[in-house]
C-alpha positions in Angstrom: 0.1 0.0 -0.3 3.1 3.0 0.5 4.2 1.7 -2.4 1.7 2.5 -4.3 1.1 6.1 -2.1 4.8 6.4 -3.2 4.0 6.1 -7.0 0.7 8.4 -6.5 3.6 11.6 -5.1 6.0 11.0 -7.9 3.5 10.6 -10.6 1.6 14.0 -9.1 5.4 15.2 -9.1 5.9 14.4 -12.5 2.3 16.2 -13.7 3.7 19.3 -12.2 6.7 19.2 -14.5 4.7 18.6 -17.5 2.5 22.0 -16.0 5.5 23.7 -15.7 7.0 22.9 -19.4 9.8 20.6 -18.0 8.8 17.4 -19.9 12.3 15.5 -19.7 12.4 16.0 -16.3 8.8 14.9 -15.9 9.8 11.9 -18.5 12.7 11.1 -16.1 10.5 10.5 -13.3 8.0 8.6 -14.6 10.4 6.0 -16.8 12.0 5.5 -13.1 8.9 4.5 -11.9 8.2 2.2 -14.9 11.0 0.0 -14.1 9.3 -1.1 -11.0 6.0 -3.5 -10.8 2.8 -1.8 -10.8 -1.0 -2.4 -10.6 -2.4 -1.8 -14.1 -4.3 1.2 -12.9 -1.2 2.9 -11.9 0.3 1.5 -14.9 -2.4 3.0 -17.4 -2.0 6.9 -15.4 2.1 6.3 -15.7 1.9 5.8 -19.8 -0.5 8.2 -20.2 1.4 10.9 -18.8 4.4 9.2 -20.4 2.7 9.6 -23.6 2.2 13.4 -23.2 5.6 13.9 -21.9 6.9 12.4 -25.4 4.4 14.3 -27.2 5.5 17.3 -26.1 9.5 16.5 -26.6 8.5 15.5 -30.5 9.0 11.7 -30.1 5.7 10.9 -31.5 6.7 7.5 -31.7 7.2 6.9 -28.8 4.3 8.9 -27.6 2.0 6.5 -29.9 3.9 3.4 -27.9 3.1 4.5 -24.5 -0.4 5.1 -25.9 -0.9 1.8 -27.2 0.4 0.3 -23.7 -2.2 2.2 -21.9 -5.1 1.1 -24.3 -3.7 -2.7 -24.2 -4.2 -2.3 -20.4 -7.9 -0.4 -20.8 -9.5 -3.0 -23.0 -9.0 -5.9 -20.4 -12.3 -6.5 -18.8 -10.8 -6.4 -15.5 -9.4 -3.0 -16.0 -12.0 -0.9 -18.0 -11.9 2.4 -16.4 -13.9 4.8 -18.1 -11.5 7.7 -16.5 -9.0 6.5 -18.4 -10.7 5.8 -21.1 -11.5 9.2 -22.3 -7.9 10.2 -21.2 -6.8 7.8 -24.2 -9.0 9.3 -26.7 -7.9 13.0 -25.5 -4.2 11.9 -26.2 -4.8 10.4 -29.1 -6.5 13.8 -30.1 -3.4 16.0 -29.2 -1.3 13.2 -31.1 -3.2 13.9 -34.2 -2.8 17.5 -33.6 0.8 17.0 -33.5 0.8 15.2 -36.8 -1.7 17.9 -38.5 -4.4 15.3 -39.0 -7.1 17.6 -37.8 -9.9 16.2 -39.1 -9.2 13.1 -37.1 -8.0 15.3 -34.1 -11.7 16.7 -34.5 -13.3 13.2 -34.3 -11.3 12.2 -31.8 -12.5 15.5 -29.4 -15.9 14.8 -30.6 -15.7 11.5 -29.2 -14.3 13.0 -26.1 -17.2 15.2 -25.4 -19.8 12.5 -26.5 -18.3 10.0 -24.1 -20.6 11.1 -21.2 -18.0 11.3 -18.5 -16.6 14.6 -18.1 -16.5 15.3 -14.6 -13.4 17.7 -14.4 -13.7 21.3 -15.6 -9.7 21.7 -16.2 -10.0 18.7 -19.1 -13.3 19.9 -20.6 -12.5 24.1 -20.7 -8.8 23.0 -22.3 -10.4 20.7 -24.8 -13.1 23.0 -25.4 -10.8 25.6 -26.1 -9.0 23.3 -28.9 -12.5 22.1 -30.2 -13.3 25.7 -30.7 -9.9 26.4 -32.5 -10.4 23.5 -34.9 -13.8 24.6 -35.6 -13.0 28.0 -36.4 -9.3 27.3 -38.2 -10.8 24.2 -40.3 -14.6 25.5 -40.8 -15.5 22.3 -38.9 -19.2 21.9 -37.6 -19.8 22.9 -34.3 -20.6 20.4 -32.2 -23.5 20.5 -29.2 -20.7 20.6 -26.7 -19.7 24.3 -28.0 -22.9 25.7 -27.4 -23.2 28.7 -25.1 -19.3 28.6 -25.2 -16.8 31.1 -26.2 -13.6 31.1 -27.5 -12.6 34.6 -26.9 -10.2 34.9 -24.1 -12.0 37.4 -21.7 -14.9 35.2 -21.9 -13.2 32.1 -21.2 -11.3 34.2 -18.1 -14.6 35.2 -16.7 -15.6 31.7 -16.8 -12.6 30.6 -14.9 -12.9 33.2 -12.5 -16.9 32.9 -11.6 -16.4 29.0 -11.2 -12.9 29.4 -9.0 -11.2 27.4 -11.4 -7.2 27.2 -10.5 -5.6 24.6 -12.7 -7.4 25.5 -15.3 -6.1 28.8 -15.2 -2.6 27.7 -15.2 -3.3 25.4 -18.3 -5.1 28.4 -20.5 -2.4 30.8 -19.8 0.4 28.4 -20.2 
């Protein structure tokens, strides 16, 4: 039990490094954790975060490899965790963006919002900003999830302040 808690703490520190743009440092922390034995639940989080690091370091093949490892764990009946399923979809969308496959990114973002388990304001808002910009830039159809949503920075900032969103603020202004 204590080992799992230590893994969660180090994973959280890696997430902080990611938010601060220290992707290599985060990758090293996660890589050290991956050398140890973990339950599948923990491994999925590590693989998803590692995929994000590789993506930000422009190591696309490695990002896809890590994402595929997370996917292979999440398809097991005993591991079906909806929260990870939607995070996997979101990472896929961002990988498509990096590869300039904008229609596929748009489709994945729509899949993310149609999944029905969105309960974290930070992820929802940041993903909506990306989806909104794709619709604006490529004239894609605005999905229902964007109704009453404005891509204007001031309205987003007002929404964040009215809802006392903290991490969201960090991510938006990053």
